[in-house]
N, C-alpha and C positions, 0 to 999 in steps of 0.2 A: 834575469836581472841580478841574481846573486853572483853569477860569474863576472858580470861587469864590475860589481863592487870589489871582488877579489882582485881582478886585474888592475883596477884603478888603485887599490891599496899597494899592490906589488910595484906598480910604476911610480907611485907617489903623487898621483893627481886625483882630482875629484872625478866622480862618475860623469858629471855633465861635460867636463873637459875631455874625458876619454871618448864620450859619445860624439861630441862635436868634431874631434880630430878624425874619428873613424868615418863620420859622414862626409868630411871634406875629401877623403880618399876612397869613397865608395866601399868602405869596409864594414858597413853595418850588416849583420846577418839578417836573413829574412825572418820576419816575425812568425810566419805560418809555414807549416810543413808542405813540401811539394809532393802531395799524394793525389793520385787520380781519383775520379769519382767512382770508378769501378772498384778500386781497392778499398776506398772508404765505405762503399756500400757493402762489400764483403765483410769487413771488420764489424760494422754496425749490425749487420744481419746475424752474424755469429753470436754477438753479445746479446742481442735481443732474443735469440732463441733460448739462451741460457737464463735470461732475466726478462720475461715478457712484459712486465709492467714498468719498464725503464723509461724515464723521460729524458728530455733534452739536456738538462743540467747534469744528470748522472752520466749520460753518454759522453758529454764533454769532459767530465772528470776522468772517466775511464780512458778516453783517447789520450788525454794529457799524461795519464799515468804510464802509458806505453810509449810516450814520446811523440805523439802526433798532435800537433797544434793546428786546428782549423777554425774557420769562422763559424759562428752560430748558424748563419744562414745555410752554409754547406751541410751542417748536421741536420737541420730541418729538412732540407731537400733530400738528403740521403734517407732519412726516416720515411719520407713520403714515397720515395722510389722503392725502398725495400719492402715495405708492408703498409700500403695505404689503408687496408681494412682495419688493421690493428690501431692505426692512428685515429681513424674515424670512431672506432669503438671507445677508445680512451677519451676522446673529446666528447662523445655522446654520453658517456657514463660519468660525466663530471658530477661532483656533489653539488646539490642545489643549496643556496643560501638558506640558513634556518630562519624561521619566523622570529621576529624581534618584537616582544610585547612588553610595554611598561605601563602600569596603571594610570599614571598621570604625571604632571609636572612635579619636579622635586622628588620623584620616587627614586631615581637613580642618576647619579652623576658619574661620568667617566673622566678620570684625571690621569694625565700622562705627560711625559716630557719628550721633547724632540732634541736629539743630541748630535745632529749632523754638523753643527758649527762648533763643537766642543774643542776642535783644534785651535780655534781662536778664542776660546774661553767664553763662548756664548751658548746659552741653553734656553729653549722656549718651553714653558710649562703652560698647559691648558686644561680647562675643565669644560665639559659639555653636558647639558641636561639630556638624558637619554630619551625623554618623551618628546620634547619640542625640538631637539637638536640645536638649541640655542647655546651659544658660547657664553658660559657664566664667568669665565676669566681666561685671560691669555696674557702671560707675563714673559717678557724678554729679560733674562737675567745673565749676570756674569759669573754665576756659580750654580752648583747643582745640590745645594744644601736643602735638607728637609724643611728648615725654617723659612726659606724663600718660598717654597710651595705652600707652606702653611699660612704665610701672610697673605698670599694671593687668594687662598681658599677662604680665609677669614673675611676678606673684603667681599667676596662673592656671597658669603652667608649673610653679611650685613645688607647686601642689595636684594638677594632673592630668597632668603630663608634657609633653614637647615634641610638638607636632603635626607630622605629616609635611609638610603644606602649609597655607598660610594664604591666604584670599581677602580681600584688603584693599582699602579705598577710601582713597586719599590717598597722595601721594608721600612726604611727610616721614616718616610713620609706617612706610611700607614700607621705606625706606632704613634707618631706625633699628632696626627689628626684625631685618632680615636681617643687618645689620652686627654685631649682638650675639648671633646664634644660632650 
């Protein structure tokens, strides 16, 4: 992708124009490397022998670092072909989810923000009671300020009472909430 940006700058056109013109003349390079399954199996097997607890994401990063770009499905299939026993043991030895115990309602609230829409200046802040899993507040905002979260938290306190503890992500919100409790 960086190469396309450099080429587009050199030619004096946008990246989308360059891409469109290349596609009109069948000049778009292949997105994935043309590597056989046997060669891929060999590379993955060698890497796994050196790093036995390697997962799919690490393998993909390693392959890309040596200039091989392949689909995730091909990596999965290669791992299965090269060492199915190790794959089974990794799957079987997964960590189990820890027990989650909260004494009662309003004992613990989890507060967090969701920032996937930040590109358009939207943030979703929410608070959930850890015991009942009830949503105590959910606020759609156009900023990510601590005061915005605090106002939603204050409304939740008015409706449901003060929680004993709060599990918070973010320093500014934490300071503001505890300073005002």
